[in-house]
N, C-alpha and C positions, 0 to 999 in steps of 0.2 A: 700166429704170425703169418701174414699173407706174404706171398712172394711172386715175382714175375720171371722166375727162372726159366720156365717152359717157353715163354714168349721170347726172352732173350736168346735162348738156344735156337729157336726157330729162325729168328732174325739173322743169326750168324751161321745158320745151316750146320749146327752141331747136333749130334745124337747125344743121348745120355752118356754113352760110353766115351765119346770124344771129350766131353767135359770132364768126366771122371778121370780120364787119362791125364788131362792137363793139370788137374789139381790133386792128383794122386790119391783118389778115393775109389771105392767101388761104384759100379753103375747103380747098385741097389741104394747106396747112400744118396745119390742124385735123385732117384725115384722117390725116396721117402721125404726128402726136402721139398720136392715139387708138390707132393701131396699134402704138405703141411704137418706131417707126422713126426718130423724131426727138425729141431732148430739147430743150425750149424754153429760151431764155435766161432769166435771172433776171427781167428786166423783163417778158417775155412771161408768165411764170408768175405774177408779181404782178398783171398786168392780168387774167388769168383769175380769180384769187382774188378780185379786186375785183368783177368782174362777178357772180360767184356768191355774194359776201359770205361767203366762207369763208377759212380759213387755207390757205396753199400746201400744207401737209402733209396737208390733207384732200383734195387733188387728186392729189398725187404721192407715191409711196412708193419708196424706194430698195430695191434687191434686193442680195443678197450679191455678185452678179457686177458690180455698179456700183462696187465697191471695188477691183477689180483692173484 
């Protein structure tokens, strides 16, 4: 799953730690999500969308490989 988390963080001048604090996860969790190594839960994705005031689909994009 692709994501635009790093771009959104930069646009809002947030560090990984800033975002982690806002959604109550570790900085390492943010890092692994940005690298595409971890797919967040629905609740976590909704929290991120709320922080950035965007739709979840503006952060995450499914790839063809996600369907298999």
